[in-house]
C-alpha positions in Angstrom: 75.8 99.8 91.3 79.1 98.9 92.9 81.5 101.4 94.5 84.5 102.1 92.2 82.7 100.9 89.0 83.8 102.9 86.0 80.9 104.0 83.9 80.8 105.4 80.4 80.1 109.2 80.5 77.0 109.9 78.4 77.3 113.7 78.9 78.3 116.3 76.4 81.9 116.6 77.8 82.7 112.9 77.2 85.5 113.7 74.7 87.7 115.0 77.5 86.0 112.9 80.3 85.2 109.6 78.8 84.4 107.8 82.1 83.0 108.5 85.6 83.9 106.5 88.7 81.1 105.8 91.1 82.7 106.5 94.5 79.4 106.3 96.5 79.1 103.6 99.2 76.6 100.8 98.4 75.0 101.7 101.6 73.3 104.5 99.8 72.1 102.5 96.7 68.5 103.5 97.5 69.2 107.1 96.7 68.5 108.1 93.1 71.8 109.7 92.6 75.5 108.7 92.7 78.6 110.6 93.8 81.1 110.3 90.9 84.6 111.5 90.0 85.7 112.0 86.4 88.4 110.0 84.7 89.9 112.6 82.4 92.2 112.4 79.4 95.7 113.7 80.2 95.7 116.8 78.0 92.6 118.0 79.9 94.2 117.9 83.3 97.2 120.2 83.1 99.9 119.7 85.8 98.7 117.0 88.1 99.8 116.1 91.6 100.2 112.3 91.7 98.6 111.9 95.2 95.7 114.2 94.3 95.1 113.0 90.8 96.1 109.4 90.5 96.3 107.8 87.0 94.6 104.6 86.0 94.5 102.5 82.8 91.0 102.0 81.5 90.3 100.4 78.1 94.1 100.7 77.3 94.1 104.5 77.9 95.8 106.2 80.8 93.4 108.6 82.5 93.5 110.9 85.5 91.1 110.6 88.4 90.2 114.2 89.4 88.5 114.5 92.8 88.5 118.3 92.5 85.6 117.8 90.0 83.6 115.4 92.2 79.8 115.8 91.7 76.5 114.0 91.9 74.6 112.6 88.9 71.2 110.8 88.6 71.9 107.1 88.7 69.9 106.7 85.5 72.3 109.1 83.7 75.3 106.9 84.1 76.4 104.8 81.1 77.2 101.2 81.2 79.9 99.8 83.5 83.1 99.1 81.5 85.6 98.4 84.3 86.1 98.3 88.1 88.8 100.0 90.1 87.7 98.2 93.3 91.1 96.4 93.8 92.6 97.5 97.1 95.5 99.3 95.6 93.3 101.4 93.3 90.6 102.0 95.9 93.3 103.2 98.4 94.6 105.7 95.9 91.2 107.1 95.1 90.2 107.4 98.8 93.5 109.1 99.5 92.8 111.6 96.7 89.3 112.4 97.9 90.6 112.6 101.5 93.2 115.2 100.4 90.4 117.3 98.9 88.0 117.2 101.8 90.0 116.8 105.0 93.7 117.7 104.5 93.2 121.2 103.3 95.6 123.5 105.1 94.9 127.1 104.1 
């Protein structure tokens, strides 16, 4: 499973979160779980900070990457890969958003 692959969400909340992005390094492919971040439909996100919740087009739909909802999931529970956000410009935005959540918290 490649880092920044976009997987179909097979979970019960897939209407608002249709896809999950695998953000886990390939170095840990041997682990049975993956660290993922949801790609949410816009109405489900409320007011978004662009650097914290970047937007991406997947399957012709604009979706919000929400690192505040980062979680782990069994690798076997991920749906099929439908896209990749591994391009440098996309990866940098996602890494910046995750970084804002875990290292740049002031307060």
